N, C-alpha and C positions, 0 to 999 in steps of 0.2 A: 502493499499499500503508501509504504514509504514514496517508492520509486516511481512510483504511478502521480505524486501528489509532485514531487519533483517536477518531474516532465511537464504538468500543467501548467506548474508557477514558469519556467520558462518560456513555453509557448505562450503565455500571459506577458512578458517580457517581451516578444518578439513583436506580439499584437500592438501591443502602447506603442513600439520604436517606429510600426509600420505607421499607426496611427498620426503621428508626431508630425512625420515627414509632409502629411497633410495642414498642416497648423500652420508653423512656424509667422513669422514676420513677412505681413503684406506690406507691398509698396500704395500705399492708398491711391498715388494717381492712377496709374493703372491698374489695379487691381489683381496683381500680380504677383508669387513669390519675391522675396529677395536674391540677388546674388550674394555672393561673398564680398563683392568690389562696392554693392551699393551698400551693403551694412556697413561695412567699415566707414565709407563715408558719412552712413547716418549717426556715426558716434564721432565722441571729441579724441579720437586716439592719438595721443603724444607719439607715447614710446613702442620701443617693441614689444615690450612686458605686457602693455594693452593691447597692443593687437592680437598676443597671443592669446589674453583672456576674450578679446572678443569674436575672435574668428573659435576660440572652443563656444561660447556660447552660440554659436551661429552654426557648428558641428552639431552639437546638442539639440538645438530648437529648430532648426529648419531643415538638416540631412537626418533626424532623430535619432542619433547615436546615444548609446548608455554611456557609453566610456570612449576616451578617443587615447590615441599616442602619438608620438612624432610623427609617425608615416601620412596620418589622416592629419595633423597640422600642416606639413608639409605639401600635403593637395589643398589644403584651403588656402595657404598664403600664394599657391599655384594658381589658384583660382580666381584670388583677387588682385591677381596680377602684382603682388607685394614683394619685394627681393629677402629671400630666404636669410633669416639669422644662422647667425655663423654659429650659435651653441641654443641651439631649442630646448634644451634642458637645464640650461642654466635659465633660462626665462620661464620654464614652469615650474623651477623650484624658486625663483621670487614670487611668483604668484602663489606656491603653497605656505610661504614664510607670511606673506599676509592673507591667509585665510581665505583666499579665492581659491583652490585648486584642493582636492587631493586625492590621493592614493588610493584608485580601485582595488579590491581585493584582489580579483581574476585579471590575470594577465590577458592583451589582446592580441593574437599571431603571436604569442611568446616573446611578448615584448610588455613593458611596465606602460599602466595605461591610468588615466587618471579620470575625472569629473569635474563639475563646477559645485563650489557649494553656495547653500542660499546666499551666503554674502558676496558672491563672486555674482554670483546673476542679478541682486540687487545694485550693483555697483556698476556693471554694465547697462541695467533699464534705466539707471538713474543718469546716463552719458557720462559713464566714468569720473561721478563727483563722489 
């Protein structure tokens, strides 16, 4: 029975992630989902640490990822046509130190992964203030 319960929980997580893909930020002018670039432009991003945080938010909210890793962030940076930071892990660690990100228990594709904290979500939603 425990195995069945675990499988049901895993399926529920997957369904929620799929449902989130259809929510996400909407461009009020066009009524469409925003691109990574549009999302970054809508925020008062001033430093690479803030870009990482904003794109992490984008990955969770717009792309429906439950957690993200360095390759996910690199894809988001490329999608936003932003220069890749030289040390992504350092920027993630700075966001962890500020309480904006937390390490996920499970690895993603055998790599360390993270997710936004509620503090990180509020910071992004309040235009990085």
